[in-house]
Structure formats: structure tokens, C-alpha cells
N, C-alpha and C positions, 0 to 999 in steps of 0.2 A: 419509458418514462423518465429513466436515469438521464437521458439527453436533455430532457425538457427541465430537469431539475438542474442540470449543469448550465443550460442557457439561462436559467433565473438567476444562478450565482453570479453569472460573467455579465448580468444586466442587458443581455442581447434584445429583449422585449421592450425595454426602456428606451434603449438607444434607437431601435427600429421606430418607435413612435415620436421620438423628439426629431428624428431625421424626416419622417413623413410631414410633421407640421412645419419645419423649417422649409422643406420642399415646396409646400404649399404657399407660404409666404413668399418665398422667392419667385415662385411663378405669377402671384397677384401683382406683386410689385413691378414685375417685368411687364405684365399685361397693361399697366398704365404708364410706364415710363417709355418702353420702346416706341409706341406710335407717335409720341412727342417729337422724337429724332428721326421719324419716318423710316425706321428700321425696316429692311425686307421681312417677309413673313417667317422665311426660313430660319431666322436667328431664335425665334420663339421656340420653333421645332427642334433646333440643335440643343437649346438649353434644356428642355423636357427630356430628351433623349440622353443628355449627359446626366442629369438627376437621377434617371432611371439606371444607367450604367454603374453609377457611384454608389448605389444602394447595396448591393451585394458586396462591394469592395469595403464599404464600412462595416457591413456585418463581420466580414472576416477579420478586420483589424480589431474589431471588439472582442471577437472571440481569442484572437492569437495574443493580444497586448492587453496590459492592465496598468492602470494609473495608480502609482505608489507614491510615498512620500519622497523617494529618490528620482522620481520622474517616471516617464514610460517605459516599461519593460515587458519582455515576452513572459507571458502567463506560466509557461513550463518553467521559468527561472524563478518564479516567486514562491516562497515557502508560504505553504497555505496558511499556517498559524500566524504569519505576517500579513495575510491579505486583507485588504480594505474595501474589497467590493462592497460590503455592507453599507458602509459609509458613504461610497461612490454612489450606490443605488439610491440612498436618500438624497444626495445631492442632485441626482438626475431626476427624482421627483419633484423637486423645487424647479428644476430647469423646465420640465415638462409643464408645469402648472402656469410658469412665467409665460411659456410660449403659448400655451392654449388662450391666455388673458390676452396676449398681443394678438393672437389671431381673433378673438372675439371682437376687441378694440378695432382692430381693420376692418372687419366684416361690417360693424355698426357704422363707423365713420364712411366707408365707400358707399353703403347702400343708404344711409338715412341723412348724414350729413353732408358730404361732399356731393353725394347724387342728388341732382335736381333734375326734375321732369322739364325738359325743353320742348315746349308747345311749338309745333311747326309753324312757320311763318306762312298765313294764307297766302300772302303776295308771292312768295318763293314758289310754294307748291303749285299756284295757278299758272306761273310762268314755266314751270316744268314739264306741263302738257304742251307738246309740240306737234304742230303740223308742217310738213315739208312739201312745198309747192313744187311741181315738176320745174326742173331749171331750164331756161330759155335757150335754144341753140341760136347763138350770136354769130356763128361762123360765116363769113362772106365768101362765095365763090368756091366754097369746098363742097365736094360730093360725100354723102353718106356718112356725115359726121353727126348726125342726130343721136348716134349710139353714145357719145360722149355726154350729152345732156341727159339722156335717159339713165345712163349708168351712174352719173354722178347723183341723181335722185335715187336710184334704187341702192346704191352703196351706203349713202347716209342713212336712208330707212333701215337697212339691215344693222349698221353698226350702232346707230343711236338706240335703237331697240334693245342693245345689249347692255346698255348703261340702266341698271336697276332703279335708280333716282328719277330717272325721266319717264314720262308717258308718252308714246309715240303713235299717233294716228296712222293706221294702214294705208297703202297706196290707193286702192279701190275707193275709199271714202274720200280721200283728197281729190282725186279725178272726177267723181262724182259732183264735188263741190265746186271746184274750179272750172268745170265746164259750163259755167253759167256767166252772168255778168255780175255777180256778187263781188263786192269789194273786200278787202282783207278782214275788215271788222265784222262783216256779215258771215265770212267764211269761219272765222274764229269762233262766232256765237254759234252756227250751227254744228261745227265739230267739238265745241266744248273745250276749247284749248286756249291758253294764255299767251302762246308764242308761234310766230310763223316764220320760217324759214325758206327763202327764195333767192334766186340768183340768176347769172347768166354764164354759158360756158361758150368759149371762143377758141377756134383753132385756126393757127396760121402756120402753114407747113409744118415744121417739127416742133412748134411752140403750143403750149395749152395756157389759157388764162381763165381762171374762175373767179367771178365776183359773187359774194355771198354776203346776205345781211338777214339779221334777225329783227324780227318787228313785234311789239307788244300788239296783241291781238285786239286789245280793249281799245286802246288809244292810237293805234297806227303809228306810234312814235318808234325810231329805230333805236334797237337795244344794243346792238353790235352789227360791224360791217368790216370786211376786209377783201382785199385782192390777192390770189396766188397765182403766181406767173413762173411757169417753169418749162424745161424741155419736155416733149411729150413721149413719156414712156410709161409702161404699165406700172412701174414701180413708183414713179412720180405721181401718177395718177392716183394710186392708193394712198400716197403720202399726203397729198393734198387733202384727201377725205379726212385722214388722221388730225391733220392741223386744224380742220374747221371742227372737228368732232371736240378737240381739246379746248378750243376757244369756245364752244358752245357750252360745254360742260362748266367752263370756269366761270362765265357769264352768268349761267343760271345755277351757280351755287351747288351743282351736283357732284357729290363726291364719288370718286372713282376707286374702286377696289384693284388690287394688284392684277387679278385675272382678267378684269375688264379692259386694264391698260395693254395687256397682252394682245388682246382680241383686237382692240383699235388699230394695233400696228400691224396687223397680219397682212401679208401680200399673197392672195391666192394664186395669181399667176404674173409671170414677167413678160408673157407673150402678148402684145397688144392686139395682134390678129386673133388670137384665141379669146382674148377679152372681148372684142367686137363681136365675135360669133356667140359668144355666151349671152350678152345682152340682147341680141337680135332673137335667139332661142328663148330667152325669158319673156321678152315681150309677147311672142307668139303664144307661149303657154298660157299667159293670162287671158287669153281671148277664149279659150275653152270652147273650141269646136273640133270636129274629127280632123278636118284640114289643117286647121294651125297646131293641133297637138303633133300631127305626122311632120310638118314642117319644123316645129320646134325641135324636135328629135333630131332631125338632120343638122341644125344649127349646133346642137350642143355636142354632136358627135363630131362636127366640124373642129369644134373647140377642143375636144379631147384628142383628136389627131394631132392637133397644134402643140397641144400641152398635155401630156398623158397624166400628169400629176394634178391637173385641175379638179379639185374635189367637187366644187361647186357644179361644173358642168355636167360632172357625173351624177350628183344629185338632181339636176334637172332632168336629165335623160330618165332617170328611175321614176320621178315625179310624171313626167309626159307618158311614160308606158304605163304606170299604174292607174292613169287617169283615163287613158284612151278607151278602155272597154265600156266607160260610163256614156261614151259620146258616139263611139263607132260600132254599130251592132256587127259590123264585119270583121272586126278585129279578133284574130285566133287567141283564144284564151291561154293555151298553152305556150304560145309565143310571146304573149303579154307577160306571163309569168316568168319566164325564163330570162327576157330581156330586162325586166325590172329587177329581179334578184341579182343579176350580174352587175348592173349599174348600181344597185344600192350597195353591193359588198365592196366596190371600188371606192365609194364615196366615202363610207364609214371607215374603211382602211386608211385612206388618205388622210382624213381629217375626223377623228372620233368625237371632236367637240364642235363640229359644225350642225346648227339647228337644224337647217334644210335637210341634212343627211339623216339625223337622228329621226326627224319627224316622218320622213318617207320609210325609213327603216321599221318603224313603228306600224304604220299602214302595211306595208308589205309582210312584216310577221304576222299581223292580224289576218288579212284578206289571203295570203297564199299559204301560210303554214298554220294558221289557227293557233298562234302562240299568244295568248292572252297576257301571260305575266311579261314574256319579253317585250311585247308591244307597250304595254303599260310603261315598263322600266324606260324604254326609248322615248316616249312621250313627255315622261316626267324629266328626263336628263335635257331634252330640247327646251322644255319650258324653264328649266332651271338657269339655262343660258340666256335664253330670250323668252320672257314672261308672255309676250304678246305675238308670238308665232303662231299666225292665222291657221296653218295647215296642223300644227301640233294640237291646238284647242279643238278645232273642227273635228279631227278623226279622234282624239281622246274623248270627247263628248259622246262620240257614237259608241266606242267602247264601253264607256260607262252605262250607256243606255241600253246596250245589248245585254249587259251583265244584270240589268234590273236595278241599277244604282241611279235612280230617277233624279233625286234632288242635285246629285254630284253631277250627272250629264247635264241638266239644265243650268247650273252654275258655271260650268265649262263653257257651255254655248253662250251664255250672257257676257263671260270675259271675251269671247270672240266679238260680241257686239259692240263692248266698250272699246275694243282696239280698232274696230273697222266698223263704225256706226251706220254708213250710208250704203255699205256694199249690199247689193241685192243679192249675191251669193252667199254672205254672212247671214242675212235674213232667211235665207231659204234654208240654211244649215239649222238655224233655230227653229224654224218651223219643222223641219225633219226630227229634231229631238223632241219637239212638243208631241208630235204623232207617236213616236216610239214610247213617249211616257203616258199615253192615252189622254192626253189633255186636248181633246177633239176641237172644242170650241176656241179655244186659245190659239190652236195652229190655224183654224179657218180665218180668224181675225188677221193673223200675221200674212196667211196667204193674200188676202183681200188687199192688204196695204201694200204688198210687193206688186200685185197685178193691177193696182190703180196707176202705177208708172208704165205700164205696158206689158206685153207677152214676156214670159220668161219660162223658157222650156223646162228648165231642171225643176224649178217650183211645181209647175204643172204636174210633172211625172211623179214628183213626190206626194202631192196633195191627192190625186185621184186613188192612189194605192192607200192613202190613209183614209180616205173616206169609204174605201173598200172594207178596211179593218174596222171601222167605226159601224159598218152595215148601213150606210148612208147610201144607198144603192143609186137613187135618181141623180145626187150629186156627184158619185163616182162615174157614172155613165156620161154626164155632161163635161166633166173636166177631162175623162178619157178622150172624148172627141176632139176637145179644145187642144189637148196636148198633142194628137194626133196631127191635126192641121198644122199646128205651130212648128212640129219637128220633121215634116215631110213624110209622114207615115200614111198608110192607106187608110183614108177616113170612113170608107164604106166599112172596111172590116172593123174598125173602132165602133162605128155605129151597131153593126152586128153583135159585136161582143157586149156593148153596153145594155142592148135589148136583153141578152142572155142573163147578165147580172141582176137586172131589173127582176126579170121573171123568177130567178131562183131565190133572190132575198126576200123580195116583197111579196110575191105570189106564191112563194113555196114551190114552184114546178121543178121538177127534174130536169135538167138541161144536159146537153152533150156538147162539150167544148172539143172541136176537131183540132189535131195537129195543124191542118192546114189554117185554121182561123188564127192560132197561135203566130205562125210565121207570117201571115198576111197582116196582122196588126202590129207585128215587131214588138211583141211582149215577152220574148223568150226569158229574160232576166226576171220578169215578175210572173211568170207562169206558176209557179208553186202557190203564190196568194191567190191568184184567180181560181185555179183549180180548188182552193180551201174554200173560197167565198162561195163556190157553187156546190160545196159539200161532196166533192170527189175525192174520197181518201186515197184511192188506189193510185190516181194520177198525180195527187199532192206528194204523196211519198216518193213515187218514181221520179218526179222533177226535182225534189229535194236530193235524193241519192245522186242524180244525174249532175246537180250543181256542186254536191260534195266531191264528186270524182274528178271534177276539172280543176279544182284548187283554186278557183279564182275568187273565192269568197263573196258570192252575191249577197245582197242586204237582206233578200228574200231567206237565205240561208242562215245568216249571222243573227238575225232576229228572232229566231224559233223560240228562245226562251220567253221573250216578253210580248211575241205577237199573237194577239188574240184570234186571229184567223186560224190558227193550228190548234186551239183549244179542244176540238172535237176529236183529234188523233192523238192527243198527249199519251194516252195509256197504251197505244199502239207499241209494241216491243220494237218495231222497226224505227219509230220516231225516236224511242229512247236510245237507240245505237246511233242514230244520227247526230243526237245531241251530245254523246261521248265523243264521236269522229270530231266534232268542231270544238271540243272543250268546253261545252256548256253544261255537261252534267253537274248534279249537285256534288 
């Protein structure tokens, strides 16, 4: 208590309060002035750090020295009978009151007088939604140079998507739209964008020329155009993309933050051959077949052999491996997990801020390690950098759905649709989320819309399992047969399995699903849900336990918490243990 009394005598508390108010005012004024001079963000950090460091210094000086009529003197040298700390304290009271008044005045003026709500210009917002048409390969007599045109399109998509002020339509929807006879105005209307970027890439020996132009989708008028001509190197290729992006951002009045500027200038590799292999692998990855995925792995690995520091190529390897088990029934689950894990670690180690790497890290963490918290953190980090990253939105929506967060899951899936509105894969993901959230009729309508454009194996695989969960046995049996035929599976086995499903669900007959039928029908990954639909508790539990041991994270396993197929075994102690093993226990 004596120390507190001494601190009051020496006006330590009043000095502290005055210092705090002055520091707050300095920070507020700096927050207004620094952006006017385009000061780097670190200046504000240094200012705040300095104010924090000076605080204890100020307190020590207030303790050690005293203001007297003869000037500032050490407190120890002042006769206590001659001390004027009481008068100084009264003056400090007035100073604090004046500073508080200044703070209030500043707050009022900043928030209610000088602060005006600026309504966004609808024309500017309209133009800031952009579709990038694949660039034309204008090279004459050159072999295998389509990768430059493809790479320009890919790079501009990735980099523009990192600018928060812009809305960028994903590749798949653009390809769906331009693969027709539609003109630019019709494409803009279909994709709901205000601006369209197109151009031509030409290579002649060791030179590259890119002609780019930005068009108003509504009027067809040219907004901006330029030509970029340089020596062909990987660094120059990326530099041209940066120049195009800066010009577009300026033309569309898109403000860029410091971190966005840094990402625009990134050079992922300086090896041109590695860059070519990467784009070849990325193109194969998008095809999503067992053969194309394996071919993409080979191309990505070639890129990493040419440049071991190429983080995007490592992320490509990870995504291809982690996706392979969904398209190749013969893929060894343990090998898939090992390869995906190794590539993921390399990618995020080389570039911790790469959205592709963060997204695949999240999916790997969930599927292979059942790390729900780590997966969500990775997805959020990816979306913080690239809010329209399709992989992150797809995979994050599944995580939310499997946790029982239905509304959040649907919202994330809708964001994916907004970024890639014409993609059948994105629509299929939305269908899957609707099934996970038990919106059976909505899911069926989405499925019909997708299938109106022709067969789509992934959608069919999702939908027959969804019908199984909804106990719509006839629909499940019919879609199972359609899916088997479209995916090259044994249709006779699928028909036999469909008949068993109808008998068990509609007629209530006990049926025996043999392991031979499971293998012939090619439904090993879906076996737990099929056993559950047939009411076979023992085989359901055994199939789930087997899936848990492989550590591949089958959807039949990760959906246990919200999957109605398993309602009849929720009180089984073995099921409770399984929920704990995959991190889904309450």
C-alpha cells in the first residue's frame, strides 16, 4: 500500500493516463496521414512499437524526477517540504481533461463529420467482375508451344483471383461458355461479368509477345489494350503477367494492398522447362480421369526434378495423388496417403502462403489425419488469400457439412458456384452438400440439371448414395445401374445389388450382401453405407473399421456424424469409438 501511496504522490497514474491518451491520438492521426503519402505498412508498426517502448521510460522518469520552480530535478534531491507535486497533479488533471476533450472531438469529427459513406459506383463494381478467355496460341511453325497460351490464362486467373477488389470467374465456367458460338456480350451475360480479358500469345525463337485487351462485356467496347514483347524466360513470362495485372487493376480502379502487390510480383520458378511441365500437368489434372491423374503426376514430378523449389508443382503432385483414389479403384490407399503427405509438406514448406498448397494441406489433414481443426485453419488461410479458390471452397464445404454445420456448408458451396457457375463439377459438389444436409429434393433437382447436359460419372456416384440415404430405393437402384454403365463397372453386378436394395428397403426382406458382389460392383468405398441400408449392423461396423484403419478418409466414414444411414447403430459402442477415432465425437 505504501508504494501505491508514493505513486499517487508522484502523479504516476495521472502521467500514465495522459500518456495513453496522447499515444491514442498520435496513432489515430498517423492512421489518417500515412496512407496519404503511400507510406509502407511497417511505419505504423514501428510507431506503435516505439510508443509501447517509451511508456515504461516515461513512468521511470516520472518516478525519478520532479518538476520544481527551479526546473526538473531528481526527486531524491528535492526537499519534501518544498515539493509541488500536489500543484503539478492539479495541472495534470487539467491536461488530462483537455486531452480527453481533444480525443472526443477527434472521434466525433472522424466518424460523423469527415467520415462520409461512399456508395460504391455500380458501374465500377460491374466492371470489376472479370472473365478471362483462354488466350489464343498465335505461334507459327513452333511445336509444343500451346503451353504458353494455356499458362498465360492459368497465371492470370490465379493472380487476379488474389486481388480482393475483383471477382474472377473460374476456368471451368469460362471454358464451358467459350466452347460455343456465343459472342463476348452473350458470354458476359451468361457468366454475369462486366469485363472480359482476351488475347494472343506468340513465340518466335527466344522471343515472346502477348497481346491482351480488356472488353466491356455489355457494349463490346475495348476498355484497355497493350502489347508485351520480351525475351522468353520464365522470369519474363511472369513479369508480363504482373504488368497485365497492374494495368487491369488500374483500369478497373481496383485498390491493391501491399500483400497483394507482393503476390503479383512472385516468380514461382525461373526454369522454363519446369514451367512447361507444370502447365502440362495442370491441364491433365483438370481432366479428372484415372489415366489423366497419373499422367499429371508424371508431369508435375518432371517439373520438380527440373526445379526442386517449385512449390506449385509440389502442390499439383499432392492434389493429383489425393484425388486419385476417387477415380481409380486400383489405387493403393497407403501409397496415396504417403505420396500426398510428402508432396503437401514440400509445397507448404516452400511457400506457406500458396493457396493451392494450403487448400490441399487442409484436405490432406482431414482425409488422412482426421485433423478437423488443422484442416479448417488451412482452408480459411487459403481463402484469406484467394477467396474464390475452388478447391478450398469445395473441400471446406464438405468439412462443414460433415460436422453438422449445414447452413455454413451450403453457403460455402454457393460461393463455389458464384466463382465457377457453369462448372458441372462445382454443381456436383453443391449436389453433394445438399445430400449431406438431407435436402433430398433440392439435390435431385440439381442432379437433373447436371444430367440434362449429358452423363456425369461423379454426380451419378454421389446421387445413388444420396438416394440410398433418403431410403429412395428405386431411385437408388436405377442411378446405381446408370452410374455403373457410365463408369465402366459390372452392370450385372450393379443390377443385382439394386434388386437387393429394393428388397431390403421397400419389401423389408433380410438380404445377404456377399463380398464377391461388393467387389464385382466396384463399390468398396461405399460398402459401409450399402451394408447400413440393408440393415446389416455387423458388416457396417466392420466396413467402417476397415476404412478407418486405411487412413484414407472415405466419405462414407467422415460423414458418420450426419449420415442417416447409420442412425440404427449410433448407440453401438463400436460406432461411438469410431466417431472418436475420426474426431467426430461431441
